[in-house]
N, C-alpha and C positions, 0 to 999 in steps of 0.2 A: 339173249334175244337179239338177232341182227336188226339193223334199221328197217330192212324190208318187211320184217315180221311184226314190227311195232304197230299197234292199232292207231288209226287216225283219231284225232279228237272229235267229239260228237258233232261240232259245227262244221267239220270238213268231211265227215263220213257220208258217202253217197247213199241216198235213200230212194229206191226205185218207186216207192209209192208216191213220191212228191211230184206233182204235175210240173210241166215245163214252165208254166206261167206263174208258179208259186212266188208270192211276195212276202217277205218277213213282216211280222206284225207291226214293227215300227215304221216300215216303209209303205204300208197300205194307207191310202189317203182316207182321212176321217171326214165325215160329213160336216160341212161348216155350220156353226151355230150362230147364224147372222142375227137372229132376234136377241140372243144373249148379249152379243157385242153391241148392238144398237141400243138395247135397254140400259146397259152400263154407261154408254156414252151419254145418253139423254139424262140419266140420273146425275152424272158428273157435271153436265151443263147446268142443271138446276142448282146443285150444291155450290159450284164455283160462282154462279151469278149471285146467289145469296151472300156468299163470302165476300165478293167484290162490293156488294151494296153495304154490307156491314162495315167494310173498311172506309166507306164514305160517310159513315155515321147514320145510316138508314136503319130504322127498326122495321123489319119486314112484317111484323104483326100489326104495327100501328099505321104504317104507310106502305102497303104493298104496291101501290102505284108507282113508287120510286125504285122498285127493284131493277128497272132498266139501267140504273147507274152502275150496276155490277157487270153489265155486258162487256165493256172494254177490257176489264181484267180477265173475265172468263174466256172471251174469244182469243185473246193474245196467249194466255197460258195454254189453252188446249191446242192452239195452233203450233206452239213450240213442242209440246209433248207429242202431238200427233205426227209432226214432221220427224221427230226422233224415232218413234216406233215404226212409222212407215218406211223409214230408211232401212231399219233392220228387216222389215217384212219383205220389201222388194228385193233386197240383196239376197236374202235367204231363198226366195223363189227363184232368183237367177241361178243360184247354186243347186236348185232342185231339192231343197230341203222341205220336209213336211212341217209347215209353220202355220200358226193360227193368226188370225187378224188381231189387232191390238185389243187388250182388255183394259179399259179405263176403270179406275177404282175411286168411287165417290167417297167423300169423308164428311163428317158432320160439320156444317158451316157455322162453327162457333168462333168467337173472337180469337185471333192469333192462329187460326187454322185456315188454310187456303182453299178448302172445299174439295180437295182430292189428295189421295196418297200416291198419285202418279199413274203410270200405265206400263204395261209389259206385253210382250208376245211370248208364246211358248213354242220352242223348237222341239218337235217330237221325234226327230230322226237324228242319228249321229252325224256330226260334222266330219266331212270326208278328210280334209287335210288342213295344213296351216294356212294355205292361201284363202280357203273359204272361211276359216276361223278369223283371220285378220279382217277380211272384207266385212263379215257380219259384225265384228266387234267395233270397228271404227265408223261404220256407216251411220249409225244412229247419232252418236255424239257430234260428228262433223256436220251432218245435215241440220241437226238441232241448233248448233252454234251459228251456222250460216243464216238460219231464220231469225235467231235471237239478236244478231248484231244490228240489222236495220230496225227491228222492233225497239231495241233499247235507244237507238239514236232518235227515233220518232218520239218515244216516251220521255226522254230527257228534254227534248225541245218543248214538250207540253208541261214539264214540271215547273215548280216554283222554287226560286232561290230566296232564302230568308237569312236573317242574322240570328245566330244562336243566342238564346236567352239563358239566364242562370236560374238555379233554384228548383228546376223541375226535372225529375228523372224520366228519361226516355230510352227507348230501345233503338240503337243505331245499327244499321246494316253494314256489315263488313264489305269492303270493296276488293274483289279480286283484281288482278292486274288488268285484265281485259276491260272490266267495267270502268276502271280509272282512266284508261286510254280513251274509251268511248265518251266518258264524261268530259274529259278535257277537249275532245274534238267537238262535242255538241255545245258545251257551255263555256269553254275557254278556261283560262286560269282562275282559280278561286282562292280567296284568303282563308286562313284557319277559322275566322269568325263566321264564315258563310256556311249555310247548310242547305241541302237540296231536299225539298218535300216531293217525293217521287209521285209522278202521275201513275195511275193504275197500270197503264201500258208498260211503263218503265219498271214498275215493281214486278210485273209478270215476267219481263225480260230478265230481271235479276234472279228470279226463282229459276228461270230456264238455265242460267249459268250454274246455279247451285246444283240443279239436277244433273247437269252435264258432269260436274266435278265428282258428284257422288258415284255416278256410273263409271267414271274413269279411274277410280281408285284401283291400283293394280293388285287386286286380291281375288283369289278364287275364280268364280265364273261371272264376275262383273264384266262389263265391256272392257275395262282396263286390264282385267285378268286375261281376257281373250287376246288382247293386243300384245301384252308383254310375253305371254306364253308363245305366241306365234313368232315373235322376234327373238326371244331368248329362252327357249324351252329348257335348256340345261340349268338356267339360273332362276326359273320361275319360283321355286320354293323359297329362295332367299329374298326375292323381290316381294313376294306375297307377305312374308314375315316382316319385311321392312315397311311395307304399306301399313300393316297393323301397328307396328311400332310408331310410325309417323302419327297415326290417329291418337294413340295413347299420349304421346308427347304434346300434341296440340290440345288434347282434352285436359291435361294437367295444367298447361300454361295458359291457354286461350279460351276455350269453350268446352264445357263439360259434356255437351252433346256428342262430341267425337268419341268419348269413352263408351257410350251406349252403342254407337255405330260399330266400334271395334269389337265389342262383345257379340253383337249380332253377326258380324262377318265370321268370327271364330265359330259360332254356333252353326252357321250355314255351310261352313267349309272353306278353308283357305287354300286348299290344293286344287289343281286344275287337271282334269283327265286328258290324256293325249288323244288327238284325232286318230281314227283307225288307219289312215295312211300317213303316219307321223313322219315318214322318211322324205316326203315330198318337200323340197326346199322352197323358200320364198324367192320371188323374183325381185329385181332391184326397185321397180316401181312400188311394190307393196311395202318394201322396207322403208322407203321414203315416206309413204303414207302412214306407216306405223309411227315413225319418229314425229311426224306432224301431229298425230293424235296425242302423243305424250306431251308435246309442247302445249297443246290445247288444255290438257289437264293442268299444267303449271299456270296457265293464264286464267283459268276459271276457279281454281281452288283458293279458298280463303281460310286461313287458320282460325279466324274468329268471325263466323258468319253473322253472329248477333252479339252486340256489345251493349250492356246496360250502363248508362251514364247520363 
């Protein structure tokens, strides 16, 4: 059969019955579900306020009038999460993608739980090229970090510096490089015997850095996976496997929670699908932006986020 006689694939075959204004199912705009988004946000406000009050030693059942003590933590945390997701949302809209408003996920406000499982947006249309992929991938983490930095500085100024006592087991928060730099800037040099009791605002900022690092792990379709695929598409498979390997090593040596995260990422998928105009190259500005995003991952990642000691 000659090339001229070969049938076109179904997606390229002309169909006379198809109207001129036909729009594929994935490109047709979906009606916004604003009440659902608003309801989830309000539920997350409630659970994070309760979680913040619990951190201050308040029993919501015995002293509900003290629930206001959880507002600084709740407001700061949702501000960072909201900035992260709105960064994704606005950049997605700029690239004319079919994207939802952020979904906030409430969590049971029990001790050691922060009252939320985070937030996400859903992109319902294919991403056109590597330029859009990088823009969407890096926008959320970078905007979230820009909000978290002043928040952490303010929170550290409100925190209390004490001297470490002996004999009592406590959970110590690991310090990523960025948090260490901000701590030195806000509090100055500290001796090994000194310890910082984080203000709720500073704790929320610390969680913001942890969320940023989790999203920037260069695996699959996480934000970090988007960025590394856009920068190094031919090496994405190896980078993704290396990211899972890093989590396994950190899980064995430092914090076992990374092992659970590694299993979850393998289950969700460590490969990244190509954009449908995969041949469009990145410009120099976006390459620089992608490298900055990778540096942010290095500054926010902590091998041991939680240390019992």
